[in-house]
N, C-alpha and C positions, 0 to 999 in steps of 0.2 A: 205299471202298478200305481195306484193312487197314492197321494201323500198319507192319507189315513192308513191304508194298508201297509205302506212302507214304515210308518211309525210303529204300528203294532208288530210288524215283522222284526224291526230292530229291538223292540222290547222283549220279544220272545227269544231271539237269537243271542242277545246280550244278557239274558237272564235278569231283566229289569221287572221286578214284581212290585207293583204299586202298593199292594197290601202289606208286603214285607217292609217297604220303605216307610209307610205310615206307622207300622208297629215299632220299627227300630227307632225312628225319630221321637215317637211318643215315649218309648222306654228311656231314651237318653234324656228327654226333658224331665221325666219323673225323677230320675237319679240326680239330675242337676239341681233340683230344688233343695237337696240336702235332707229331705223329709222322707225319702223312699229308699229302700234297698231291694234288690231283686232276690227273691226267696226261691227255695227249691220248688220244682214243678208240682210235687205231690203234697206240699205243705197246705194245711187247711187255711181257708180264707173266710172272712166275714162278709165279703161282698165281691162282686166281679164287675169288670168294665169291658164293654165291647165297643170297638171303633169300627164303624161301617162306612166305606166309601160310597157316598150317595151318587156322585157323578164326578167325572173328570174330563179334561179335554184341553183345547187351546182356543184362545180368543184374541180378537183384534181390540185395540184401544180406540181406533177410529177407522172409518171406512176406507181411507186412502193409504193406510199403512201397509207395509209389506212384512211387518214384524208381528208375530203372534206370541202370546204368553200362556204358560201352562195354568190351568185352573183346576180346582178340586173343591169338593164339599164333603165334609166328614161329619158323621153323627157319632157322638160319644154318649154312652149310657152306663151309669153305675147302678147296680141293683144289689140289694141284700135279700136273697130269696126272691119273693115276689114284690118286695117294697122298692119303689124307685127312689134313689137317693139323689142322683144328679143326672141331668140330661142337657145336651147342648148340640146344636147343629152349627157348624162353622164353615162358611164358604170363603174361599180365597179366589178372587177374581183377577182379571187383568188390570183392574184399577187399584188394587191393593198396593200401597206405597212400598211395602217390603218385597213385593214380587218384581224382581229385577231380572228375570230370566227370559226376556223377550229376544227371540231370534227369528230368522226367516224360516219358513217351512222347509226349504231346501236343506238347511243345516240340520234340522231335526231329523229329516229323513235319511241323511247321509252320515251323520256323526252320532253314533249310539252313546258315546260317553258324554257328549254334550246333552243329549236327551236325558241320560241318567242324572247328570248334575242339575238340570232344570227341575226334574220331577222330585229329586231329593230336596231341592230348595223349597218347593211349595209344600212338601210334606213336613219339613221343619217349621215352616211358618204356621201351618194349620195345627201342628202338634203343640207349638208354643202357646197359641191362643187357647186351645182346649185345656191344656195342663194348667195354665195360669188361672183360668176360670174354675177348674176343679180344685186346684190348690187353695184358692180363696175360700171355697166352701169347706174344705177339709181342715182348715185352720181351727175350726170350732170342734172338731172331733178329738177324742182322747187317743184312741189307737184304732186303726182300721187296717185290715189286710184285704187285699183284693187281687183279682186276676185281671190283667189287661189283655184284651184280645183284639185282633184286627182281622177283618174279613172284607173282601170287596163284593161279597154276596149278601143277600138278606139273611138275618139270623135264623137259625134252625134250632130244633130242640136238642140236637146233638152238640156235644162239646167240641169246639174247634181245636185243631191241632196247634193253633197259633196262640194259645193262652199263655200269658207270662205271669207267674206269681210275683207279686210285689207286696212288700210289707210297708205300712205307713206308720211312722211315729212322729208326731208333731214336735216342733221345736218350741220350747216354752219361751214366751216373750214377756 
């Protein structure tokens, strides 16, 4: 079995869902700002956010290294109806200083929990960058509710099962 196949197999058997990891880390980042609280699923919202994994994988930092680092690129979009409020594409590469999850391919293919740790780490990094950027924009808003969603597929007209209702209330400064 190739290393790629082994990593995908480990993700499937260890129930490592990259979309869920991005969703969870982004939700945690939203709550950590102190400006957001998770609302009930059916609560009305003024806007919605969708996070889409554009690509992910593993990369070398140099040609002679035996260590590879997880990489990910996520697109975040906030819309109110058809109006675009915020959009950002955020890549995390092997050269990102916060990406300290470099291991040999053999370890990724044989240690599912190490794989989970590395992928969770890069989703936390990308989530922090996206939420920081979005939070800076939202500081100017009075009150905004939105749904955060995460999908590793292209967006469709159907509502994703991964939508998380979140209510935004800015802290007065």
